[in-house]
N, C-alpha and C positions, 0 to 999 in steps of 0.2 A: 136976532135972526139966527145966530149961531146956536143959541139955546134951543130954539125951535127945531132946528135940523137934528141936533143931538137927541132930542126927545123922540122925534119921528123915527130915527134909526134904531133906537132902543125898543120902540114898540114893534117895529118890523122884525127885529131879531127874536123877540119873545114869541111872536106868532109863528115864525119859521120853525123854531126849535120845538114848539108845542105840536105842530103838524108832523114833524119828523118822528117824534115819539109815537104818535098815533099809527103812522105807516109801519114803523118797526114792530109795534105790537101786532098789527095785522099780519105782517110777514111771519113773525114768530108763531102765531097761532096756526097759520096754514102749514108750516113745516112740522109743527107738533102733531097735527091731525094726520099728515102723511106717515110719520113714524109710527103712530098708533095703528094705522092700517097694516103696516108691514110687520109689526112685532106680534108674537104669539102671546096670548094671555096665559102666563105661566101658572097663575093661581087656578085657572080653570082645569089644568091637567090633574089636579088633585081630586077632582070630582069625576068618578067613573060613570060613564053613560053606557049601559048595556041594552042592546036592542037586537031583535031577531032579524036574520037575513036569510032569504030563501036560497038554498043551494042550487047551483046549476052545474051539472057535470060537464057541460060543454065548455066551461071555463077552465077545466083542468088542463095542466100543462103536461104533455107526454114527451119524454126524451127517449130517443132511440139510441141505445148503447151499441157497442161494437158487436159484430157477428160472433157467434160462438159455435163450437163443434157440438153437434147433437150425437151423444154417445149411444142413443137408443135406436134411431132409425134414419134412413136417408130419405130425402124428398122423392115423391113419386110423380109430381107435376111441377111445372115452372111457375106456380102461383106466387111464391114469395120473391122470386126473381123479378117479376113484373110489378109487384105491388109496393115494394120497399125501394126507397132511394138509397143506392149504395155508391160510394165514391169510386170504386174501381169497376171496370167494364167486363173483365174476364173472371170467371169463377170455375173452380174445379173441386170436385168431391167424388168419392168412390167407396166401394165396399168390397172386401175380399173375404171369401169363405173357403175353408178347407175342412172336409168332413171325412171321418173314418168309420168303418164297421169291420168287425173281426169276430170269428168263431173258431174254436179249437176243440177237438174231441179225441179222447184216448180211452179205449175200452168202455165206451159209452153204450150201455145196453140198448137204448132206444135208437141208436144210430145217428148218423150225421156226417157232414163233410167239412173239413177244414176249409175256411175261406177268409179272405181279407179283401177289403175294398176301399177305395178312396174316390172322392168327388171334389173337384175344385170349381168354384164359381166366382166371377168377378163382374162388377158393374161400375163403370166409370161415366161421369157426366162432366162435360166441358160446355159451359154456357157463356153467351155474350149478351150484354144488355146495353142499349144506348137509346135514350129517349123513348119513342114508341116501338122501336125495333128490338127483337130478341132472336137469338140463334141458339138452339139447343142440339148438342151432339151427345148421343148415348151409345155406349159400347157395352154389350153384355156377352160374356163368353162362359162356357161350361164344358167340362170334360170329366168323365169318370170311368174307372176300370174296376173289375172284380175278378179275382183269381180264386178258383175252387180246385181242390185237389182232384186230379183225374180228369180235369177239363182244361180247355184252352182259355186263355185270358179273354174276358168278354167286356165289351163296352156297355156301360150303363147310362152314360150321359154324354151328349155331343151336340153342341150348337154354337153358332156364330150369328149374332144379331147386331146389326149396325143401323143407326136411325139418326137422321138429321131433320130438324123441323125449323122453319123460319116463320116468324109470326109478326104481324103489325097490329098494334093495339087500336081497335076501333071504338073502344069504350064499353062500359057496362059488362066487362069480362068476356067480350067477344073479340076474336082475332082473325084477321086474314091469314090463312095458313097454307104453306106449301112445303114439300120436302120429299124424302125418299126413305125406303126401308129395304135393307138387304139381309137375307138370311140364308145360311148354308151350314156345313159341318166340316170338322177337321179331317176325319179319317174315314176309311171304308166301313160300311155297315153290312151286317149279315142277318139272315133269318135263322136264328139258332134252333127254332123248332124243326125246320126242315133239314138243316145242316148243323148238327151239334158240334162238329169239329171242322169248321169251314176253312177252305182255301181261298186265296185271293180271287180266283175266277168265280167263286160263289157269291161275290159281292152284289148287293142290290142298291148301293148308293156309295158315294165318296165326296170329296171336296169338289164343289161346283158341279155336282151331279147327284141331285139337282141343287140349284140355287134359285132364289126368287128375288126379284127386284120390283118394287112398287114405287111409282112416281106419280104425284097428283097435286091438285090444287083445290082448296075449299075453305072451310071455316073451322075454328075451334072455339069451344066454350069452356072456360075454366073459372067457376065461381068460388071454389074453395081449394084449400091446399090438398085435399085428399080425393078430388074428383075432377075429371077432365073428359071432354068428348071432342073427337076430331072427325069431321065428316068431309069427304072429298068426292063430290059428284063426278069429277073428271079424274080418273085414275088409270094409269097404264100399268099392267102387270106383265113382267117378262119372266118366263121360265127358261132356265139355262141347264142344259145337260151336256157337259163338255167331254164326258167319257164315251168314246165310240162304242164300247161294249154295252152301254146302257141306252144307246140311241135306237130304241125299238118301238115300233108302232104300238100305240096304246099305253106305253109306259110313261107316266108323268104327263099324260095328255098329248103326247106327240102324235102327229097325224101320219107319219111315215118313217120307215127305217132311215137312219142316217141324219135325221133332223136334230139340230142342236139348240134351236131357239123356238120358242112359241110366245106369241104376243096376244094379249087380251086387253080389251077396253071395257071399263065398268066403273062402279062406284065402290068406295071403301069406307068403312065405319070403324072407328077405334074408340073404345071406352076404358077408362082407367078409374078404379075406385079402391080406396084403402079403408077397411073396416077395422076400427079400434075396439078391442075387447077389454084391454087394460093397458097400462103404460108401456109394458114390454111384451105385449101379446097383440098382434095385429095380422090381418089377412089382406094381402095384395091381390087384386083381381084385374085381369087384362083380357079384353075381348076384341078380336079382330074379325070383321065380316067383309067379304068381297062378293060382288054380284057382277057377272059378265053380261053386258048389254047385248052383245051380238049372238053368242052361242049359248043356248039353254039358260036364259036368265032365271029360270026356276031352280037351278042347281046352285044354291048358295054355299060358298065355302066359308067355314068359320074355324077359328082356333081360340080356345079358352085356356088361360094359364092362371092358376091360383096357388099362392104360396103362403102358408101359415108360418109366421115367425114367432118363436118363443125364445126370448133372450133371458138367460140366467144372470149374466153381468155383461160388462163391456166386451169381453172376449169369447164367451161361450154362448152358443146358440143352438137351437134346434129348428130345422125347417122340414115342413111336410108339404110336398108339391103334388099338384094334380094337373094334368094336361088332357084336354079333350079336343079332338080335331076331326073335321070331315072335309074331304076334297074328293069330289067324284072322279077327278082325273087320276088320282092316285089309287084309291080303293073305295069301293062302294059300301063301306062299313064305317062305323064310328071308331076312331083310333083313341086309345087311352094309354096314359102313362102315369105311374104314381111312384114317388120316392120319398123316403124318410131318412134324414141324416142328422147327426149330431157332431159338432166340431167347433172349430175356432173361427172367429169373425173379427175383422179389424177394419176400421173405418178411417179414411184419410180425407183431408181437405176440409172445407168449411161449408156448412149449409147456409143458404141465403135466407136466414131468419134472424130477426133482430129481437133482443130483449127490450121490453117496454118498461120504463120507470115513470110512474105518475106522480106529479106534484099537485096537491090540491091547494086552493086558496086558503089563507089563514083566516077562517071565519069561526067565531064562537057561536055554536047553535044551541 
């Protein structure tokens, strides 16, 4: 009996150990297959497989680098301010110009008068951008004098222009727009043809006499950096004549003597366009049109300003300007002004324009 039990126990042990080896072999094979799935076939890397892949420019990666100072020209519209994401909200940039002209004669047979002139112009932009909102503040000032031997010092340039525009991005380059424009001059003006050596009582204008204030609401369209249109179908125009000496009926549209304010309701249209001829040669065009709804809507007031910039380098520039204006309330004739100046130009601040760096996918075509 004991021999039979020992024999049975030996047979069961042999069966158990044989099955354990089969299970171990199965487990080892499963683990081996898992490792083969995870490991790269290093030998296959020696074989180069070259195949063509169609390029897709939309897969390019564009990195916007930091803003930089544009040494050649200042922005003319807020296009870049609205299109680029910039970490800061306030932005400031401006341009200063100082021009000279001079002539001297001594025993010159053809004649001539000694003269010297200077013109100073500045244009400053302070802008704010947050999400869909932007606020643009523009200050442009200019003043010039000319002295000729035997004549009194005469004014050749004099203007004050202040502008504030608020815009809300509606999409597709359209903006809800509102703001105001203010324009006047620094000092008294004279008609040198009628009074070659004028006295103060001969003045025909001065600071705040006249001054013009436009306030309205409408839309703006700014599809490119060099082009913008502002249309305000509801616009109030206020004419200010603060000098009692100039408060005369018919002057600057005044209806009676002693009147200091005149109000008009109408529509205003502004267009800005910069035409590039070359990198350092460009023409800035600005057109303003106002139509009075109530009184004589057929008498449209307009003012055009064109400035041709020719930059020799960062600091030396030439400007040729042309102004055309018509305002029936001032004079029933076309007003023209043309100036040419060569001088110094210096730009401050940063333009809202980013340099783009493109990284293309590593594809062997």
